[in-house]
C-alpha positions in Angstrom: 160.1 133.4 137.5 159.2 130.0 137.8 159.6 128.8 134.5 163.6 128.8 135.6 162.8 126.2 137.9 159.0 124.3 136.2 159.2 121.0 138.4 159.8 122.4 142.4 156.9 123.0 144.2 156.5 125.8 146.1 156.8 124.5 149.3 160.2 123.6 148.3 163.2 126.1 148.8 164.5 126.7 145.1 167.6 124.7 144.6 171.3 126.9 144.5 169.5 130.0 146.6 171.3 131.5 149.4 169.7 130.6 152.8 167.7 133.7 154.2 168.7 135.9 157.2 166.7 137.6 158.4 167.5 140.7 160.8 167.2 140.4 164.6 167.2 142.2 167.4 170.5 141.4 168.9 169.7 141.4 172.5 166.7 142.6 175.3 169.0 146.1 174.7 166.8 146.6 171.8 163.5 146.5 173.4 164.8 148.8 176.4 164.2 152.4 176.9 168.2 154.3 178.4 168.5 157.1 180.4 172.0 158.6 180.6 172.1 162.1 184.1 174.0 164.7 183.0 176.4 166.4 185.5 173.7 169.6 185.5 170.6 166.7 185.8 169.5 166.7 182.8 167.8 163.5 181.8 168.6 162.2 178.0 166.5 159.1 177.8 166.3 157.4 174.2 164.3 154.5 172.7 165.8 152.3 169.8 163.4 152.1 166.9 164.4 151.2 163.3 163.7 153.4 160.5 165.6 156.7 158.1 163.4 159.0 160.7 164.1 160.2 164.4 161.5 162.6 166.9 163.9 164.3 169.7 162.3 167.1 172.4 162.9 168.1 175.1 160.4 168.0 177.8 160.1 170.5 180.8 158.4 170.1 184.4 156.9 173.4 183.5 152.5 174.2 183.1 149.9 175.8 184.2 150.0 173.8 187.8 153.0 175.7 188.6 152.1 179.3 188.1 150.8 180.0 191.2 152.7 182.4 192.4 152.8 184.0 188.8 150.2 185.9 186.3 148.0 182.5 185.0 148.2 182.4 181.3 151.9 181.9 180.9 152.5 178.4 179.9 150.0 179.2 177.2 152.5 182.1 176.1 155.1 180.1 176.2 153.4 177.9 173.5 152.5 180.4 171.4 156.3 181.7 171.4 157.8 178.6 170.7 160.0 178.0 167.5 160.6 181.7 167.3 163.1 183.5 167.0 166.4 183.1 168.9 170.3 183.9 169.6 171.1 181.8 166.3 168.1 181.6 163.8 166.7 185.5 163.2 163.4 184.1 162.4 161.0 181.1 163.0 161.4 181.4 159.3 164.9 180.5 159.0 164.1 178.0 161.7 161.9 176.4 159.2 163.7 175.9 156.2 167.1 175.0 159.0 164.7 172.3 159.3 163.1 171.8 156.2 166.7 170.4 154.9 166.2 167.6 156.5 163.1 167.3 155.8 162.1 167.9 159.7 158.9 169.6 161.5 158.8 171.0 164.6 155.7 171.5 167.0 155.5 172.3 170.9 152.5 171.8 173.1 151.8 172.7 176.5 149.9 170.8 179.0 148.7 170.9 183.0 152.2 169.6 183.9 154.5 169.8 181.3 155.6 171.5 178.1 157.1 169.6 175.4 159.5 171.0 171.9 159.5 168.6 169.9 160.6 167.8 166.0 160.6 165.2 163.5 163.2 164.8 161.1 165.8 162.4 158.8 167.9 161.1 161.5 171.0 162.2 160.0 170.7 165.3 160.8 170.7 164.9 164.9 173.6 167.4 165.5 171.8 170.2 163.8 168.2 169.5 165.2 169.7 169.3 169.3 171.7 172.8 168.4 168.3 174.2 167.3 166.0 172.8 170.2 168.6 174.1 172.8 168.5 177.2 170.8 164.4 176.9 171.5 164.3 176.4 174.8 167.6 178.3 176.3 167.9 181.4 174.0 164.6 182.8 172.8 164.5 186.5 172.1 160.7 186.7 172.7 161.2 189.9 171.1 158.1 192.7 171.6 157.0 192.1 168.2 156.8 188.5 169.1 155.0 188.7 172.2 152.3 191.0 170.5 151.9 188.5 167.9 151.2 185.8 170.2 148.4 188.6 172.2 146.4 188.5 168.8 146.5 184.8 168.6 146.0 183.6 172.1 142.4 186.6 171.9 141.6 185.1 168.7 142.0 181.4 170.0 139.8 182.5 173.6 137.3 183.9 171.4 137.3 180.6 169.4 136.9 178.1 172.0 133.7 179.9 173.2 132.1 179.7 169.7 133.1 176.0 169.0 130.0 173.6 168.4 132.0 171.6 170.6 132.7 172.2 174.4 134.2 169.6 175.1 138.3 171.8 175.9 135.8 174.2 177.9 134.5 171.5 180.1 137.6 170.3 180.8 139.1 173.3 181.6 135.4 173.8 184.1 135.3 170.5 185.3 139.0 171.0 186.5 138.5 174.1 188.2 135.7 172.7 189.9 137.5 169.6 191.2 140.7 171.3 192.2 139.1 174.8 192.8 142.4 177.4 192.9 145.6 175.5 193.7 147.8 173.2 191.1 145.5 171.3 188.2 142.6 173.3 189.0 144.9 176.2 187.7 143.6 177.6 183.8 145.1 176.1 181.3 144.3 179.1 179.0 145.2 182.4 179.3 142.9 184.4 180.6 142.1 187.7 178.3 142.9 190.4 181.4 145.9 188.7 181.0 146.7 189.0 177.8 148.8 192.6 178.0 150.0 192.0 181.6 152.5 189.5 180.3 155.4 190.8 178.7 159.7 190.0 178.5 160.1 190.4 182.2 157.8 187.9 183.6 158.3 185.5 181.1 162.0 185.0 181.9 161.1 185.8 185.6 158.7 182.3 185.8 161.5 180.3 182.9 163.9 181.2 185.5 163.0 179.0 188.0 161.2 176.2 185.8 163.7 176.2 182.9 166.2 174.7 184.5 168.5 171.5 183.9 166.9 169.4 186.3 163.8 169.9 185.5 164.3 168.6 181.6 164.6 165.1 180.1 165.7 164.9 176.4 163.9 162.4 174.4 164.5 160.6 171.6 163.1 157.8 169.0 164.8 156.3 166.2 168.6 157.5 167.3 171.8 155.6 169.0 171.9 156.9 172.3 175.4 157.4 172.6 174.9 159.7 169.8 171.5 161.6 171.6 174.3 162.1 174.8 177.1 163.1 172.8 174.6 166.1 171.0 173.6 167.2 174.4 176.5 167.7 176.1 177.7 169.5 173.2 174.8 172.1 173.8 173.1 171.4 176.2 175.9 171.0 179.3 176.9 174.3 180.7 175.0 176.9 178.7 174.0 180.4 180.1 170.6 180.9 179.5 169.1 184.3 177.7 167.7 184.8 181.5 170.9 184.2 183.1 171.7 181.5 185.9 170.2 183.4 189.0 168.0 182.0 191.3 164.3 182.7 190.4 161.6 182.8 192.8 161.5 179.3 194.6 160.0 176.4 192.5 155.9 175.5 193.9 156.0 172.0 194.8 152.2 172.3 195.7 150.5 168.5 195.6 147.3 169.0 194.2 144.2 169.8 196.7 141.1 167.7 195.4 137.6 170.1 196.9 135.0 169.1 194.2 132.3 171.8 193.3 130.1 173.2 191.0 131.2 175.8 188.1 128.3 176.4 186.0 127.6 178.7 183.3 124.9 180.0 181.5 125.0 180.4 177.5 122.7 180.7 174.8 124.3 177.2 172.8 121.3 178.2 169.7 123.9 180.3 167.9 126.9 177.7 167.6 126.7 176.1 165.1 124.7 177.8 162.1 124.2 176.5 158.3 122.4 174.6 156.8 122.2 171.7 159.0 122.8 173.1 162.6 123.3 171.5 165.7 120.8 171.4 167.8 120.6 173.7 170.9 122.3 171.9 174.0 123.2 171.5 177.4 126.5 170.3 178.3 127.4 168.6 181.6 130.5 166.8 182.8 130.5 164.8 186.6 133.9 164.1 187.4 135.3 162.5 191.0 139.0 162.4 191.7 140.4 158.5 190.9 144.9 158.7 191.5 148.0 159.5 190.1 149.5 157.7 187.5 152.3 156.8 190.0 150.1 154.7 191.9 149.1 150.9 191.9 145.3 151.7 190.5 146.2 154.1 188.4 146.1 150.5 186.0 142.5 149.5 187.2 141.1 153.3 186.1 142.4 152.7 183.1 140.1 149.4 181.9 137.2 151.2 184.4 137.4 154.2 182.0 137.5 151.7 179.0 134.5 149.8 180.1 133.1 153.4 180.3 133.6 154.1 177.0 130.6 156.2 175.5 130.6 158.3 172.5 128.7 160.9 170.2 124.8 159.1 169.6 125.9 158.5 166.1 128.6 156.1 165.6 129.8 154.5 161.7 131.9 151.8 163.3 130.8 148.3 165.3 132.7 146.2 167.9 135.9 147.7 167.7 134.6 151.6 168.1 133.6 150.5 171.9 129.6 149.7 171.3 129.3 147.4 173.9 131.3 149.6 176.5 128.4 150.3 179.4 127.7 154.2 178.5 126.8 152.7 174.7 124.6 150.1 176.1 123.2 152.1 179.1 122.6 155.2 177.7 123.2 155.8 173.9 121.3 152.8 172.4 118.3 153.5 175.8 117.9 157.0 175.6 117.6 158.6 172.0 118.3 161.9 173.2 121.4 161.4 174.0 123.4 163.2 172.4 126.7 162.1 174.0 128.1 160.9 176.8 131.9 160.2 177.1 133.8 158.9 180.2 137.4 160.5 180.3 140.3 159.8 182.5 142.6 162.9 183.3 146.1 162.0 185.3 148.8 163.6 186.8 151.7 163.4 189.1 149.9 163.6 192.7 145.9 163.1 192.0 143.6 162.0 188.7 139.9 162.5 187.8 137.8 160.4 186.3 134.6 162.3 184.7 131.5 161.6 182.3 130.4 164.1 179.7 126.8 164.2 178.6 125.2 166.5 176.3 121.2 166.6 175.5 118.4 169.3 175.0 117.6 171.9 178.0 114.3 170.4 178.6 116.2 166.3 179.9 119.1 168.0 181.6 117.6 166.5 185.2 116.5 163.4 183.4 120.7 163.3 181.9 122.0 164.2 185.8 119.9 161.1 187.0 121.4 158.4 184.5 125.0 160.1 184.7 124.7 159.9 187.9 123.2 156.0 188.4 126.2 155.3 185.9 128.8 156.1 187.9 126.5 154.1 190.7 126.5 150.8 188.9 130.1 151.1 188.6 130.7 149.8 192.7 128.0 146.9 191.3 128.8 143.7 189.6 131.3 144.0 186.9 130.8 141.3 184.2 133.8 138.4 183.7 133.1 139.0 179.5 133.3 142.7 179.8 135.8 143.1 181.7 137.6 141.3 179.3 136.8 142.9 176.3 138.0 146.2 178.2 141.4 145.4 178.9 141.8 143.8 175.5 140.6 147.0 174.1 143.1 149.0 176.6 145.7 146.4 175.6 145.2 146.7 171.8 145.0 150.9 171.8 147.8 151.3 174.2 150.0 148.6 170.9 148.2 150.7 168.3 148.9 154.3 169.5 152.8 153.1 170.1 152.9 152.1 166.6 153.4 155.8 166.2 156.9 157.4 166.7 155.3 160.6 168.1 154.0 158.7 170.7 156.9 156.9 171.8 158.9 159.9 172.2 156.1 161.2 174.2 155.3 158.3 176.6 159.5 158.2 177.0 159.5 161.5 177.6 157.0 161.9 180.3 157.6 158.8 181.8 161.5 159.2 182.2 160.3 163.3 183.7 157.9 161.6 186.0 159.8 158.4 187.1 163.6 158.4 185.7 162.2 155.0 183.7 160.0 154.0 181.5 157.9 151.1 182.0 157.2 149.0 178.6 154.4 148.2 176.6 154.5 144.4 177.7 155.2 145.5 181.4 152.0 147.6 181.2 149.8 144.5 179.3 151.1 142.4 181.9 149.0 144.2 184.6 146.2 145.2 182.4 145.6 141.7 182.4 146.0 141.3 186.3 143.1 143.7 186.6 140.7 141.5 188.4 136.3 142.1 189.0 137.5 143.2 193.0 139.8 145.6 191.7 137.2 147.7 190.0 135.3 147.6 193.0 138.1 148.7 195.2 138.9 151.8 193.3 135.3 152.7 192.4 134.3 152.3 196.3 136.8 154.5 197.3 135.8 157.4 194.4 132.2 157.5 195.6 133.4 158.7 198.9 134.7 161.8 197.7 132.4 165.1 196.7 131.4 165.0 193.4 132.7 168.0 191.1 130.1 169.4 188.0 130.9 171.4 185.3 127.8 172.9 183.4 127.5 174.6 180.3 124.3 175.6 178.2 120.4 176.7 179.1 120.8 175.3 183.0 116.9 176.2 184.4 116.2 172.7 185.4 119.4 171.7 186.2 119.5 170.0 189.8 120.8 171.9 192.9 124.8 170.7 193.8 123.0 169.0 196.7 121.1 167.3 194.7 123.8 165.1 192.9 126.4 165.2 195.6 123.5 163.2 198.0 122.5 160.9 195.2 126.7 160.2 194.4 128.0 159.5 198.0 128.1 156.3 198.8 128.1 155.2 202.8 129.2 152.1 204.4 130.1 150.8 200.9 126.3 150.4 200.6 124.8 152.0 196.9 122.3 155.7 197.7 119.4 155.7 196.7 119.3 157.9 193.9 115.7 157.9 191.7 114.0 159.0 195.7 116.2 161.8 195.9 115.3 163.3 192.1 111.5 162.5 192.0 
């Protein structure tokens, strides 16, 4: 206490007290992602992060985009069947009890191009966790009872998807299907109802034998020593015979995404999707998108900045500038048109393509005007970019990146996805440097290139007043870098 040294100022060190020694990273290696490739082609990647807990998982280069030669919906089934009974574990409960001993939780997420099995647990249980992950990915039992339960779960999820007040997941499926019709990332991420009874153990094994191979997998870990993770990988993932056998399955689909553009319309009565004392009003939802670029291209960073600059959100937000209230879709759309319920920009990017789209919602009577406003915002992207708004978008993107990477599971996913796609990982400070280099000319260049493509349109709800696809396409078509005459087309 202060009473022991009454005459010593608070700005001076206390006499007789040892000098504090602070923990510090020994070298730059502490920050780098380390990658080791095993003899069978499996990549092991780790990122140091201090703490008691770790996140470890297996990422597989497999998703709905690879189902062209198979029944659509296999990835959806595999996601639901994850962490069920295996060769070592008799049931899901047994797996959860094993993880509970190490304070662990598990999750599986399937996307268009990746399926990810992840576990967060005490770092001292790493051996058990890697053993469990190896068993879950390579030795699942896929019993008839589990497959039947999965069928029921998927049917329920599909019903729920069509009844939800928020149609964003449904619109995302529709816009991908319109943009990449019948190919790669345009294939349905959710299992169609008619396929739920057709998918069985034989179908799943046939798919797994093609795509669940070591050269298409990454074992990623955050919060553990790299050597320990490699040792566990060699012990449990090297030379393991999968339950479906080591024989070759069908040839792996290596199709490159073909952007087609087009429109998908679903006429739907939205009057009863939100009942109760304060129901959401009946709305029509429109999503308009244009092809952007792959996350492997240099233009990916300018597109990410552009998406942040457009921003947007719902018509009500309890936030201030930090919530993106100065983005274009807030200033130019939501603040000026009180009848717009939503205007949000999204950027989806994959290994060979990308899609920048704007989702808007309004009363069915305002659909024509809503489409006009959204197409105008696309066109204005190619106009002048203010230095202040560009700097704000870049700062906000860097802030969001750094805040997200405070979370260990997010670092794990970032490490796994980057290593799966590129065999290496760009560190946050490298990405921030690339963001800082984006100039107004970069934004204009990528937008001009984007506006030369046919639009993709998804429309849901009462579409009586929806303009024709030809009108929307003509409004967005840019020739010789000149902006289209938008208003003349709609009036």
